[in-house]
Structures are given as structure tokens and as C-alpha cells.
C-alpha positions in Angstrom: 0.1 -0.3 -0.1 1.9 3.3 -1.3 1.3 6.9 0.2 -1.0 7.9 -1.2 -3.3 5.4 -0.6 -2.9 4.9 2.8 -3.5 8.7 3.5 -7.0 7.3 5.4 -6.7 4.7 7.7 -9.0 1.7 6.6 -11.6 0.2 8.2 -9.6 -2.7 9.7 -7.2 0.1 11.2 -10.0 0.5 13.7 -9.6 3.9 12.2 -13.1 5.3 9.4 -13.5 8.9 8.2 -14.3 11.6 10.8 -10.6 11.8 11.8 -9.3 14.2 13.5 -5.9 14.9 12.3 -3.6 17.3 15.4 -1.2 18.8 12.6 2.4 20.7 13.9 2.9 23.5 11.6 5.7 25.9 11.3 7.5 27.5 14.4 8.6 30.1 11.5 10.2 29.4 8.9 7.5 27.7 6.4 10.3 24.8 4.7 9.8 22.7 8.5 6.5 20.9 8.1 6.8 17.3 6.9 5.2 16.1 3.5 2.4 13.6 5.6 1.6 17.3 7.0 1.0 19.1 3.7 -0.9 15.8 2.3 -3.4 16.0 5.1 -4.3 20.0 4.7 -4.7 18.9 1.5 -7.0 16.6 2.0 -8.7 16.7 4.8 -12.3 18.2 4.6 -11.6 21.8 6.6 -8.6 23.2 8.3 -9.3 24.4 12.0 -7.3 27.0 13.0 -6.3 29.5 15.6 -5.3 31.9 13.4 -6.8 31.7 10.4 -4.8 35.1 8.9 -1.4 33.2 9.8 -2.8 29.7 9.0 -3.3 31.4 5.4 -0.2 32.2 5.1 1.2 28.6 5.0 -1.9 27.6 3.5 -1.3 30.2 0.3 2.7 29.2 0.1 2.2 25.4 0.1 -1.2 26.3 -2.4 -3.3 24.1 -0.8 -7.1 25.2 -0.8 -8.7 22.9 1.6 -11.0 26.0 4.1 -10.1 27.0 7.4 -12.6 27.6 9.7 -11.2 29.8 13.2 -11.1 28.2 16.4 -9.1 30.2 19.2 -9.8 30.3 22.9 -12.7 32.6 23.2 -14.9 30.5 20.9 -13.9 27.1 21.9 -16.8 25.8 23.2 -19.1 26.7 20.8 -16.9 26.2 17.7 -16.0 23.0 19.5 -19.3 21.3 18.5 -20.0 22.6 15.8 -16.1 20.5 14.9 -17.4 17.8 16.6 -21.0 17.5 14.7 -18.8 17.7 11.3 -16.2 14.7 13.0 -19.5 12.6 14.1 -20.8 13.1 10.3 -17.5 11.4 8.8 -15.9 14.9 7.9 -12.2 14.6 8.6 -10.9 17.9 10.2 -7.1 19.3 10.9 -6.4 21.1 14.2 -3.6 23.0 13.6 -2.4 26.2 16.3 -0.6 29.3 15.5 2.7 27.8 14.8 4.6 24.5 16.4 2.2 21.5 18.1 -1.5 22.1 18.6 -2.2 21.0 22.2 0.6 23.0 24.0 -0.9 26.2 25.7 -3.6 26.3 23.2 -7.5 25.9 23.5 -6.8 22.5 20.9 -6.0 20.5 23.9 -9.8 21.1 24.6 -11.2 19.8 21.8 -8.8 16.7 21.5 -10.3 16.0 25.7 -14.1 16.8 23.6 -13.8 14.3 20.6 -12.2 11.6 23.0 -14.7 11.7 25.6 -16.6 10.8 22.2 -15.1 7.8 20.9 -13.9 10.2 17.7 -10.5 9.0 16.4 -7.7 11.2 17.2 -4.5 11.1 14.5 -1.5 12.8 15.8 0.8 13.8 12.8 4.6 15.0 14.6 6.1 18.5 13.8 7.7 21.1 14.9 7.5 21.9 19.1 9.0 25.8 19.9 9.7 23.9 23.7 11.9 20.9 22.6 13.5 23.0 19.7 14.6 25.2 22.6 15.4 22.8 25.2 18.3 21.2 21.9 20.3 24.4 22.1 20.3 26.0 25.3 23.3 24.1 26.3 21.5 23.0 29.6 20.2 19.0 30.3 17.8 17.4 28.2 17.6 14.5 30.1 14.9 15.0 32.4 12.8 18.5 32.1 9.2 20.0 33.3 6.9 22.5 30.7 5.2 24.9 32.6 3.7 27.1 29.9 3.1 30.6 30.4 3.0 31.8 34.2 -0.3 33.4 35.5 0.1 37.2 34.6 -0.8 38.5 38.4 2.2 38.8 40.8 0.9 37.2 43.5 0.1 34.0 41.8 3.5 34.2 39.2 5.0 34.3 42.1 3.5 31.9 44.0 3.9 28.9 41.0 7.8 30.1 40.9 8.1 29.1 44.9 6.7 25.9 43.7 9.4 25.2 41.2 12.0 26.7 43.2 13.4 22.9 43.9 12.6 21.2 40.7 15.8 19.3 40.2 14.9 19.1 36.1 15.9 21.7 33.5 12.4 24.2 33.5 11.1 25.2 30.6 8.5 28.3 30.1 6.9 30.8 27.5 6.9 34.5 27.9 6.1 37.5 26.0 8.6 40.1 25.1 7.3 42.6 27.3 7.0 39.9 30.6 10.6 38.7 29.7 12.3 41.4 32.1 10.4 40.7 35.3 9.9 37.0 34.8 14.0 36.9 35.1 14.0 39.6 38.0 11.5 37.8 40.3 13.3 34.3 39.2 16.5 35.7 40.6 14.4 36.9 43.4 13.6 33.6 44.0 15.6 31.1 43.2 19.3 32.8 43.0 21.6 32.6 40.5 21.6 29.7 37.9 21.8 28.6 34.5 19.9 29.8 31.7 18.9 30.3 27.8 16.6 32.5 26.3 15.7 31.4 22.9 14.2 34.1 21.2 11.9 33.9 17.6 13.6 30.4 16.7 14.1 29.3 13.4 12.7 33.1 11.2 14.8 35.7 10.5 15.9 37.1 13.5 16.6 33.1 15.8 18.5 34.1 18.9 19.6 32.0 21.7 21.3 33.8 24.5 23.0 31.6 26.9 24.3 33.1 30.9 23.4 33.2 34.0 20.1 34.4 35.0 21.8 37.6 36.4 23.6 38.1 33.1 20.1 37.9 31.3 18.5 40.2 32.8 21.1 42.5 32.6 21.6 42.2 28.7 17.8 42.7 28.1 17.2 45.5 30.7 19.8 46.7 27.4 18.2 45.6 24.9 14.1 44.9 25.1 13.6 41.7 23.9 10.7 41.7 20.8 9.2 38.2 19.4 8.4 35.1 20.8 10.2 33.6 23.7 10.5 29.9 25.1 12.7 30.6 28.3 15.0 27.2 29.7 16.6 27.4 33.2 18.7 25.0 35.5 16.9 22.7 37.5 17.9 23.0 41.4 21.4 21.6 41.9 22.1 19.5 45.3 24.3 22.2 46.0 23.8 25.3 44.2 26.3 28.1 44.2 24.1 31.1 45.2 21.7 29.6 47.6 19.0 32.3 49.7 18.8 32.2 52.6 15.7 31.9 54.2 15.7 35.7 55.6 16.9 36.3 52.2 13.9 34.7 50.4 11.6 36.5 53.1 13.0 39.8 52.3 12.4 39.4 48.6 9.1 38.4 48.9 8.5 41.7 51.1 10.4 43.5 48.7 7.8 42.4 46.0 4.5 44.3 47.5 3.0 40.4 48.7 1.7 41.1 52.8 3.5 39.3 55.7 1.0 37.1 55.4 1.1 36.0 52.3 4.5 35.4 52.5 4.6 33.1 55.7 2.4 31.2 53.7 4.7 30.7 50.2 7.9 30.3 52.4 6.0 27.9 55.2 4.8 25.7 52.5 8.0 25.4 50.3 10.6 25.5 52.5 8.5 23.2 55.6 9.5 25.8 57.9 6.9 26.6 60.7 5.1 29.0 60.1 6.1 30.5 62.8 8.9 31.3 63.1 8.8 32.9 59.1 6.2 34.7 60.7 8.5 36.6 62.8 11.2 36.9 61.2 8.8 38.4 58.2 7.9 40.9 60.9 10.9 41.4 62.0 12.2 42.2 58.4 8.9 44.5 58.3 9.5 46.3 60.6 13.2 47.0 59.6 12.1 48.0 55.8 10.3 51.0 57.8 13.3 51.9 59.7 15.2 52.3 56.5 12.8 54.4 55.5 12.3 56.3 57.8 15.9 57.0 58.5 
């Protein structure tokens, strides 16, 4: 059976019409797409795209005329029901994200789960992934890693998440927006101390940049060179003997200086360092009083 005839799985392979194809597309360079992905995009009945304008650039480049329909965070429930109804009627649909592999930090995961609940065939079409691409060029350990996507936008929840990741021994991968990168690096430096890291920006595009160094060095660089474009931030996991460990007092002081209340600081530190709340609270009160004294002096 040749490749052309094997595009749609046969019934004796437990597949039939009405398949949801999860198609990975380029993260930048339009040439980074598989022959199989192109064949599927041409033959499905419809392409569900996070941003039809971006996907149309890809389909126009490869002269693919398959109809596009938007499927994004703000319409995923209503539009998802419509797409599921098409699948149940035997239509084949390709799901694509803005770039890379659908279902990772995008609304595609919702449609995939709903399709599986309804026993609709779901077939992955592997290809580019920004987080894996960034990891392999970061210069940091690749054997074990954890991907956390985008950090929470509010400072309180963001710092709480960073505090839970502080003891993570695996390499940590984050997505970040350019306008938030400096604040994120600053908060990681304050909460985790100095570590090796890499900023992978605009991967596979014209202005691709991978900058490696320590968090403090990267912070200084991007304070002087405001970043642009899509960013992956890769951070060294906690070593058994970190080069610059933060003391209990330093961590409490950092959170207080970030604007957290004594109660919030106590909760975060006590939970993640397994230190008695009373001890943390007493130190927080003492440090807060010292801060007030210094500011009034």
C-alpha cells in the first residue's frame, strides 16, 4: 500500500472517516513541515486554525485550498461543538495552532479531549515544537525536563508558581511574552538565586537568537536590549549544592520587597520550605519592621 493510498486509515485498522488530525506546523520557517502534514492539510474537509490569517500564509505558500475555520480560546466551546458535529457526520478535520504542535498551551487540548470522550478517532501528525527546539539548543540538561507554559499574569500567583518550582531538579521550560521577560527574570533571580539559563527568541525566523548565561547576566542584557518576538525561557534545575543558595531571611525579604503581605509571605515560604509558620511569621515581622525603619530613616 503506497503513501497516497494510506492517507485515510482503513476500517480494518479501527479507523474510519470522521478523524481529527492534530497537525504540527512550522514555528517560523515555512519549510519546517513534513510531507505527510502537507498531504493531510490538502485532503481533509476543513482546517481548524487558531488564527486563520497566520495559517493562510502557510496554505497559500503551499497552494493548499482547503477551507479554514477559526478555533481559538474565545470560541472553543461553541465552535468546538460544531467541529465535533462535523466529525460525527464523517468529515475529516485538521487541527492546527498558530505555530508548532497543537494542544500545548493553546485551546486545541479542549477539542482533543472532547473528541476522545465521544470516541472520535484522533491522529497525531508530529512536527515542530517550540519547547523541544529551544531545549536542545539551550546548553542545559535535556534528559529530564518540565514544561510549565506561560506563568500566571498576576504578580502574586506568578511568584507562588515560581516558589513551587524553586526546588525542581529538572530543567524548567517556560513560554514568555517579550514585555514580561525582564520582570520574570527579575523574580526568578530574587526567588531562586543565580542559575544557568537560556533565552530562545524567534526560533527558526529571520532574527533568531539563543542567548545563554546566568539569570543575572541575561537580566542585565535584556534590560539594555528590550526583547521582541516569541520567547522560550529555559532554566537550570536546582542542583544539590546551588552556587548561591538563598537563606530563609533572603527569601522572605525578597517577597516583602515584591509587595507581598506578611501573611502571604508566611504562607508561601512555610509551604515550600517546610518551615514552621510561626518561625517564618516572626522573621517576616522583624524584616518588615526593619524595612519601615530604614525607609523612615
